[in-house]
NUVOTOR-808075 format. One line per 10 residues: number of its first residue (from 0); their letters; for each residue z, y, x of C-alpha. Coordinates in steps of 0.25 Angstrom, whole numbers. Each point is the difference from the previous one (the first is absolute). Example, Ala and Ser with C-alpha at 12.3 -4.5 7.8 and 13.67 -1.06 7.14 Angstrom:
0) AS) 31,-18,49 | -2,14,6;
//
This chain:
0) MRGYTFYEGA) 99,72,-159 | 14,-3,0 | -2,-15,-2 | -10,1,11 | 9,5,9 | 10,-13,-3 | -9,-7,2 | -4,5,13 | 13,0,5 | 1,-15,-3;
10) IRAFQDRSLL) -14,-3,7 | 8,5,13 | 11,-5,-2 | -7,-13,-1 | -9,2,11 | 9,3,12 | 10,-11,-6 | -9,-14,1 | 11,-8,-2 | 4,8,-12;
20) SKILVIGTVS) -15,0,-4 | 1,-17,-2 | 12,0,-8 | -5,-1,-15 | 7,12,-7 | -2,2,-17 | 5,13,-3 | -3,8,-12 | -8,11,0 | -5,11,-11;
30) GGSAVAFSDS) 6,-6,-11 | 1,-16,2 | -13,-3,8 | 5,-11,11 | -8,1,13 | -1,-13,10 | -2,0,14 | 0,-10,9 | -13,5,11 | 6,4,12;
40) RPFQRIYGDS) -12,13,-6 | 2,0,-14 | -1,15,-2 | -14,3,5 | -6,6,-13 | 14,3,-10 | 1,13,-3 | 10,2,-12 | -5,5,-14 | -12,11,4;
50) GEGEFKKKKV) -12,-2,-2 | -10,-5,13 | -10,12,-3 | 11,8,5 | 3,-7,13 | -15,-4,2 | -2,-4,15 | -13,2,10 | -7,-14,3 | -3,1,15;
60) VVLGTGWAGT) -8,-10,5 | 4,-4,15 | -14,-8,6 | 5,-7,14 | 12,-6,5 | -2,4,15 | 8,10,8 | -2,12,-10 | 2,-6,-13 | 12,-11,4;
70) TFLKILKSNS) 7,15,5 | -6,9,-13 | 9,-13,-9 | 13,0,11 | 2,14,0 | -4,3,-15 | 12,4,-10 | -3,6,-10 | 0,-6,-15 | -11,10,-5;
80) FEVQVVSPRN) -10,-9,2 | -6,-15,-3 | -3,-7,12 | -12,-11,1 | -6,-4,14 | -11,-8,2 | -5,-8,13 | -7,-12,3 | 13,-5,9 | 16,0,-6;
90) YFAFTPLLPS) 5,3,13 | 2,10,11 | -4,-2,14 | 5,5,12 | -14,1,6 | 4,5,15 | 6,-14,1 | -14,-7,-4 | -4,-1,17 | 15,-9,0;
100) VTNGTVEARS) -5,-8,-11 | -13,-6,6 | 6,-5,10 | 12,-7,-5 | 12,10,5 | 4,4,-14 | -3,-7,-12 | -10,6,-10 | 12,-2,-10 | 9,7,8;
110) IVEPIRNIVR) -7,13,-2 | -3,1,-16 | 9,4,-11 | -3,-3,-14 | -6,13,-8 | 11,-4,-12 | 12,-2,9 | -2,15,3 | -4,4,-14 | 11,-8,-5;
120) KKGMDIQFKE) 11,8,7 | -5,13,-5 | 6,-3,-15 | -11,9,-5 | -14,-2,-9 | -9,-7,11 | -8,-9,-3 | -9,-9,11 | -15,-7,-2 | -7,-6,8;
130) AECYKIDAEK) -15,3,-1 | -9,6,8 | -4,15,-6 | -16,-2,2 | -3,14,-9 | 7,14,-2 | -6,8,-9 | 7,15,-1 | -5,5,-12 | 7,-9,-8;
140) KQIYCRTTED) 10,-1,8 | 1,-16,1 | -3,-11,11 | -6,-13,-2 | 5,-13,6 | 0,-16,2 | 7,-9,6 | -3,-5,14 | 2,-15,-3 | -5,-9,-10;
150) RTCGGKEEFA) 12,-5,-10 | 3,-13,-6 | -1,6,-12 | -14,4,3 | -9,7,8 | 3,17,4 | 5,7,-9 | -4,16,-1 | 10,12,-6 | -1,15,-1;
160) LDYDILVIAM) 12,10,1 | 1,14,-3 | 9,8,8 | 3,16,1 | 3,-1,14 | -9,-9,11 | 7,-2,14 | -12,-7,8 | 7,-8,13 | -10,-11,2;
170) GAQANTFNTP) -2,3,14 | -13,-4,5 | -9,-11,6 | -6,-5,14 | -10,9,4 | -12,-8,6 | -9,12,4 | -11,-9,-9 | -1,-7,13 | -8,-14,-2;
180) GVVEHAHFLK) 10,-13,-3 | 12,6,2 | 5,-2,-14 | -6,-15,0 | 7,-3,13 | 11,8,5 | 15,1,-3 | 5,12,-5 | 15,4,3 | 4,8,-13;
190) EVEHAQRIRR) 8,-10,-9 | 11,-12,-1 | -13,-8,-4 | -6,4,13 | 10,-1,11 | 2,-16,-4 | -15,-3,-1 | 1,6,16 | 11,-8,2 | -7,-15,-6;
200) SVIDCFERAS) -13,5,8 | 6,0,13 | 6,-12,-1 | -13,-6,-4 | -7,4,10 | 11,-6,10 | -1,-13,-8 | -16,0,-1 | -1,2,16 | 10,-10,4;
210) LPNLSDEERK) -10,-12,-6 | -6,-7,9 | -14,-3,1 | -2,17,2 | -6,5,14 | 8,12,6 | -8,12,-5 | 0,-5,-14 | 16,1,1 | -2,13,6;
220) KILHFVVVGG) -7,6,-10 | 9,-6,-10 | 12,6,7 | -6,13,1 | 10,11,-9 | -8,13,-1 | 7,12,-5 | -9,11,-6 | 9,15,0 | 9,5,10;
230) GPTGVEFAAA) 9,6,-9 | 14,-2,-1 | -2,-12,-10 | -11,-6,9 | 8,2,14 | 12,-8,-7 | -7,-11,-5 | -6,-2,13 | 12,-1,6 | 8,-8,-9;
240) LHDFVIDDLS) -11,-10,1 | 1,0,15 | 15,-2,-2 | -3,-11,-10 | -10,-8,9 | 8,3,14 | 16,-3,-5 | -5,-11,-10 | -13,-6,-3 | -2,-2,16;
250) KLYPSLKEFT) 12,-9,0 | -5,-8,-12 | -17,0,5 | 3,1,14 | -14,-4,5 | -5,11,-9 | 7,11,7 | -12,2,10 | -11,1,-13 | 9,11,-7;
260) RITLLEAGDH) -6,14,1 | 3,13,-8 | -10,11,-1 | 2,14,-5 | -10,11,-4 | 1,12,-2 | -11,12,-4 | 8,11,8 | 2,3,13 | 16,-6,0;
270) ILNMFDKRIT) 9,-8,-9 | 13,6,-9 | -10,14,-1 | 12,5,-8 | 10,-1,10 | 3,9,11 | -9,-2,14 | 12,-7,8 | 2,-10,-12 | -15,-5,0;
280) ASAEEKFKRD) 0,-2,16 | 11,-7,-2 | -5,-10,-10 | -13,-1,8 | 6,-5,11 | 10,-9,-6 | -12,-6,-7 | -8,0,13 | 13,-9,7 | 1,-10,-13;
290) GIDLKTGSTV) -14,-3,3 | -6,6,-14 | -16,3,1 | 1,14,-4 | -13,7,-3 | -1,15,-4 | -15,7,-3 | -3,-12,-8 | -4,2,-14 | -3,-13,-8;
300) VKLSDKEIST) -14,-1,-7 | 0,-14,-7 | 8,-12,-1 | -3,-15,-3 | 6,-13,-2 | -2,-2,16 | -1,13,7 | 6,14,0 | -12,10,5 | 5,14,7;
310) KERATGQISA) -9,10,6 | 8,8,9 | -1,15,0 | -3,4,14 | -12,-8,3 | -5,-4,-15 | -1,-15,4 | 3,-9,-12 | 9,-12,4 | 1,-13,-8;
320) IPYGMVVWST) 16,-7,1 | 4,-13,-6 | 12,0,-6 | 10,-12,-7 | 7,10,-7 | -2,19,-5 | 12,7,-6 | -7,13,-4 | 9,13,2 | -8,14,-1;
330) GIGTRPVIMD) 7,7,-12 | 0,2,-12 | -11,1,-11 | -2,3,-16 | 3,-8,-12 | -11,-3,-8 | 9,6,-11 | 3,13,6 | -12,3,4 | -5,-1,-13;
340) FMKQIGQANR) 11,9,-5 | -4,10,10 | -14,0,-5 | 6,2,-15 | 6,13,4 | -9,7,10 | 5,-6,15 | -11,-11,3 | -4,7,13 | 13,-4,5;
350) RVLATDEWLR) 6,-10,7 | 16,-1,-8 | 4,7,-10 | 3,16,2 | 13,4,-7 | 8,13,1 | 12,3,9 | 9,-6,-12 | -8,-12,-2 | -9,2,-11;
360) VEGCESVYAL) -14,-5,-1 | -10,11,0 | -7,4,-10 | 8,-10,-9 | 12,4,-9 | 13,-11,-1 | -6,-8,14 | 8,-3,12 | -5,-6,14 | 9,-6,9;
370) GDCATINQRK) -1,-6,13 | -13,-6,7 | -10,3,-12 | 2,15,1 | 0,13,10 | 8,12,-3 | -10,12,-2 | 8,11,8 | -5,12,-6 | -6,10,11;
380) VMEDISAIFS) 7,13,2 | -13,9,1 | -4,-6,-15 | 12,8,-4 | 1,14,9 | -3,6,-10 | 11,-4,-9 | 11,-1,11 | -3,15,3 | 0,5,-14;
390) KADKNNTGKL) 14,-9,-1 | 6,8,9 | -5,13,-1 | 11,2,-13 | -5,16,0 | -15,-2,0 | -2,10,13 | -10,-10,7 | 10,-1,12 | 11,-9,5;
400) NVKDLKEVVK) 12,3,6 | 11,-8,8 | 9,0,-13 | -12,-6,-11 | -2,-11,9 | 13,-3,1 | 2,-4,-14 | -12,-10,-1 | 0,-6,13 | 8,-10,-3;
410) DICERYPQVE) -9,-4,-10 | -11,1,9 | 4,-10,9 | 5,-10,-10 | -14,2,-9 | -9,-1,13 | 9,-9,10 | -12,2,10 | 5,14,2 | 13,-5,6;
420) IYLNKKQLKN) -8,-10,6 | -9,10,8 | 15,8,4 | 6,-10,6 | -14,-4,8 | -1,14,5 | 14,1,3 | 2,13,-8 | 13,3,-8 | -4,5,-12;
430) INVLLKNAEE) -12,4,-9 | 3,15,4 | -1,-5,14 | -14,-5,-4 | -7,12,-8 | 5,9,12 | -7,-8,10 | -11,0,-8 | -3,16,3 | -9,3,11;
440) DPKKASMEFD) 14,6,8 | 11,-7,-4 | 8,12,7 | -5,9,-10 | 1,-8,-12 | 3,9,-14 | 11,-6,-8 | -10,-1,-11 | -13,-7,-3 | -11,0,-8;
450) IEKFKKALSE) -8,-13,-6 | -10,-1,12 | 11,0,8 | 8,-10,-7 | -13,-9,-2 | -3,-1,16 | 15,-2,4 | -1,-13,-10 | -15,-2,3 | 4,-13,9;
460) VDFQMKHLPA) 11,-7,-7 | -9,-9,-9 | -5,-8,12 | 14,-6,1 | -2,-8,-13 | 1,-15,4 | -3,-12,-11 | 14,-8,-1 | -1,-14,7 | -2,-13,-8;
470) TAQVASQEGA) 14,-4,1 | 10,-8,-7 | 10,12,6 | -9,10,-10 | -2,-9,-11 | 14,-1,-1 | 4,14,3 | -9,4,-11 | 5,-11,-11 | 14,6,4;
480) YLANCFNRME) -6,15,-3 | -6,-5,-12 | 12,-5,-7 | 10,10,4 | -10,11,-8 | 0,-10,-12 | 15,-1,0 | 0,16,1 | -10,1,-8 | 5,7,-13;
490) QCEKNPEGPL) 9,7,9 | -10,7,7 | -8,4,-13 | 10,10,-3 | 3,3,13 | -13,-2,10 | 6,-1,17 | -13,0,6 | -6,11,7 | -6,15,-6;
500) RFRGAGRHRF) -13,-5,-9 | -11,9,9 | -12,1,-10 | 9,0,-12 | 14,5,-5 | 14,-9,3 | 3,-10,8 | -6,-15,2 | 10,-10,-6 | 3,-9,12;
510) HPFRYKHFGQ) 0,3,15 | -14,-6,6 | 2,-13,7 | 3,1,14 | -2,-12,11 | 12,-2,8 | -5,-10,13 | 9,-8,4 | -8,-6,13 | -6,-15,1;
520) FAPLGGEEAA) 0,-11,8 | -8,-11,7 | 3,-13,1 | -6,-4,13 | 5,-16,2 | 7,-6,10 | 13,7,-8 | -6,13,4 | -3,12,-8 | -5,14,2;
530) AQLELPFDWI) 8,11,-9 | -3,14,-2 | 11,6,-10 | 1,16,-5 | 13,4,6 | 3,16,3 | -10,-4,10 | -12,-12,2 | 8,-13,4 | -9,-11,8;
540) SVGRGSQWLW) 5,-13,5 | -8,-13,2 | 9,-13,3 | 9,-9,-6 | 11,11,-4 | -13,7,-10 | 0,-17,-5 | 13,0,-2 | -1,14,-9 | -11,-5,-5;
550) YSVYASKQIS) 8,-13,-6 | 12,10,-5 | -8,9,-7 | -11,-11,-8 | 14,-6,-3 | 6,11,-5 | -13,4,-10 | -2,-11,-5 | 0,1,-16 | 12,-9,-5;
560) WRTRFLVISD) 12,-6,8 | -6,-13,-5 | -13,3,8 | 10,5,13 | 7,-12,0 | -12,-9,0 | -6,7,10 | 9,1,10 | 4,-14,1 | -16,-4,1;
570) WRRRFMFGRD) 2,10,11 | 13,-9,6 | -7,-13,-5 | -13,3,11 | 9,5,10 | 8,-15,0 | -11,-7,-5 | -13,6,2 | -12,-1,-9 | -4,-9,-11;
580) SSRI) -15,-5,3 | -1,-8,-13 | -11,2,-9 | 5,2,-14;
//
């Protein structure tokens, strides 16, 4: 073990000093064996004189390089794992800026960072495979993959990887709701390739409309852009497209400005339903001023190559609208490989993978799921109410007092966050007040209570449970949480840090995942944005100040200094020279 300690110290010294690690060092170690170092990370698999079996690492396979997967890789520090990353794209994309790519405000390469750049800087045993996982075999602990592009050496290649721990962070695909014609004729906005395709299509529409021998009706059809979905992505894209048309394309195609039309279709009563009502009203009012045709209560029933058919919810009337381009942004759907995996583990009736509060897939050992492909299935208080009561009733008297409850109340609130949410909503100081209010006459409330009163007090708590939104903010926090758990895994095996196990002995290894919402933005075009931030109070703002705050936050959230510099440079270029309308 002394040889291992020496080498481990040398590894850390050379990894911390990149200049030193590039110098050729020849030394005599363990009776005269020579060791030469020339690469910047030469020590990844060197461990003194001990046998490999003594330091065998667990094989961790990470599926996906999105927000969850990349954040997990960035924060993972433990050398106890041999990590393999599998993804069809060899880069991380800053997806919140995809609408800005569609109109040329930001270039596509400015928002991507090669995944190999990220893992290279870690100095850990991390390998990347550019391939698509098409099957997960939970019983054999294997995944099956194939390359996504034909190689010059001939055809697509397939391979299998074994794992000890699997981290599924594959994200999701666009949800078409099985609407006929959507896959064939609509554009999506989930990937960088989608944004680039939309940008080319917009330019194509203007170039086609500028050709001679076209009637005015044909030009109106070609230059009619339809956005389906009034969520943040659909609203931001509609606003970005409007800016592109007004600020740039109208100057290059002045004769076509009068034919250009943008329509936003939303099945609900309002756009931006997840925002405060004041923001929703401001956004709808601004779109009306800008001339964007907003149609709420309209559901798309069919899409052909020339028309989009909608059904009005109020009247049931179906109408067909000619269009030049359709962008579909109506939520997320489950990928086929995830659906197949869910059938294997008994979750076939669910929409996405169900995990526990520690992000472990239910019904599957050593598999974690993060991001848009999964949701946390928070355990209900009423399912464990008897176990909670018994754990608190250490003397088996059948009754609890304030002292008994005080010893476990912290664990209750941590294990079941809906309790704390309910207390805050009802403006109750603590759980003791909740129990007191459960009495028919609170003034005569006893200092002791039995299980029936305990059930009555907590009977409405579980109604506070909500699923987390499928956002980059959630995925990033889940990736960071899981990486920190992996970093402390050996330590927490010996000294668990989580809440009490109410249905067993001891404590859980880790604290459960808790999402912290920092706020959300919605750019509305014309250098205006809506902001709803979670401060000690709800801070809501609409206007130019919010847009500059948006610039600041999104610049600071870039994954590297390289992408941060490129994005800020693109914004500066756009202010000085406008957006590029070249079809590349």
